[in-house]
N, C-alpha and C positions, 0 to 999 in steps of 0.2 A: 306743167301748170299745177299737177299733183305739186307737186318739188315747192313753189309760189307756196304754195294754203298750208303747208304745212309748217318753212320758214313763217310766214306772218305768223299762223298759230306760234310759235315759240317767240317769239320777236314778245306778241301781245302778254303771256303768260313769264314773258322775262319784264318788263315793265309796268306789269299793278302789281308790284307786291311794293312797288314802290312807291305806287302816286297814295296808295295805301297807306303806308308808315309816315311821310307831306305831310296826310290831311287830319293820319292819329297824332304831333303830335302836341304836344305837351306846353302851352304855353306860355307857364312860369320856366320853364326848361327854357328856349330857346330867348325868353329874354335876362335871364339870366347870360344863357354863353353872350351874348350883344356883351351887354355890360360888362364881362370880364374881371366878377365883382361882386360882395356879397353888399345888396340892395337891403338901405332901411326907412325910412316913412313911419308915419304916425296912421291910425286907424283909429274907428269908430265899431267892432266886430258885435257888439252886443248888445247899443245902444248911443247914450251919451259918454263914457269911462273910454277914454280916449290912452290907446296902449301906441307902446315902444316896435314895435315889429323890424326886423331882420331875417333874409334868405338868401340860402347858397347851393351851392353845388356841391359836393364834398363825390373827392375819389376814394370812394370806397360803401362795402354792399351795407343795407341800410338799417338791419341784424347791428352792428361795428358799429352803426354814429345805431343805434337807439343802448345800444349796452355801453357809448361813449356818453351818453349822455346821463346813461345813467348810476356811473361810475362819480359817488354824488364826493364818496371818499379824495377824491380828486379835481373836484373843480376849483381848491386853494389854485391850482399850478392853471389854468386855463388865462386865467389874465390878471392881470396885476392884483388892478381893481374887486377881483373874484377872493385876496388871499388873504383873509378873514373867516371865511367859508368852511365848518367840520362839523359832520354829523353829532348834529344828541341823543336824539333817539328815533328808534327802529321797534314798531312795532307793523307783524304781519305783514301786507307789502305796501306800510304807510316810512316814507323817509325823512323827516325833521333836518331842517338844515339851518343851523343860524350861520347867517351872517349882517359886519356891519357892513353900511354900503357908501363910498366920497361921496360925494352929493355938493354943487357945485351951485348955486341961487347965484346971483347978478357976481357983488361979490366978493357972496358971503361961502363961506366951506363948511359943509355944519357934515358927519360923524349921525349915520342910521341908522336904523338898526332892524332885525325883520327875522322871525324864525319862520319860516313854511316850510313845508308841509307836501312832503310829495309821496302820488296815489305810485305803483306798477304800472307799466308799462299796457298799454287799451292795445288794441285791433279798432277798428273802426274804420273803410271802405277803403282797406290798403294801406292803411297807413300805422305807427303806430305810434302810438297819444302815450304826453308825460302828461302830467298836473301837478298842480302846485296854487295853495294858498295859505293863503298870510295867518300865521299861528295871532301873536302875541307879538311886540316888539312896537314900531315909531314910525308907524302905519297905519291909519287906517281904514285902507285897503287893498291888500295886496292879494292878486292871481297869478299865473306862469300859463303857459301851455306851449310845452314843445311837442311838436310834429317831424317826421322824419318821415317820410315820402318813395319805395321804390325810383332810380328813371331805368334800369336794364341790371347786369347784375352785380356789375361791380361802384356804380354813383346809384349814390342819392341826390336826394331833395332834403336838407335841415331848415325848417324855421322856429321860431321865439315870436309867439306874444305877449306881451306883460305889462302889466297894467301892478304900479304901487304910486297911491295915494298918500306925500307925507300928511303924520292930525294937524297941521299948524299949512295960515294957508300961505300958497304961495303960488309965482307965476302963468298960465298956463305954460309957458310958453318954453319957460329955466325947466318946465316936467315932459315939457314935452322933446325937448334936447337930454334930456339925461336915462332917457327911459331910451328912445333910438342910437344910445350911442349903447348906452348894455344892456340889446338886442343886440349888435353889432356885433362886441366884443364876446359876450355867451359862442354867440355864432360862429363865429372865427374860432373858439376856445376849441368847439369842438371841433369841428372842419380837420382845425389841423393836427389834434387829438389823432382823429379815427386816423385820416390819411397816413399820420408822421412824420409828416413834412407842410411845411408854409405852406400859399401861392389859393388862387384862385384854379377853376378845373372852366378851361376853357378850349377844350374842346371834347363831346368823346368816344 
């Protein structure tokens, strides 16, 4: 009888962590593992302005991903869209990055430009956040938020929210498409560079 109770106690102890782990699963991580790819969409996190959003799991620690996301001198290597990116000023933890944005609105192809001022990395709720605002250029509004969240010691979750509103009228559907595609290209570029190889994370 005593040995049976001991066996039940051991079995209960072994099964409790698995149940707790399952209940504590991050829905973002679960969604990305199921998708086996970077996900993108448009949303309005701060009111009426519609941002482009992209998120991906990265096979690299959060500190390395955040460091890659703030390696502004190599933004031009992340994707061909960012080939013109260059640092034009630094002051304290602020970095100004100039870039030309190739944009296609229907049949019209444009090359817009903007200088964005990036802040240093700040910690909030266990996440590392890099934020940028538009300084000057062809955009009426410019705002970017890069968020890096640790998943475990070897993996992290990277997401980008980007708002670029051109100074001329344009259909929102075209702007939405450019923003979500640009967010995806940036996230994939940072992910692949931090990992040292391309490809999605399909398991932890």
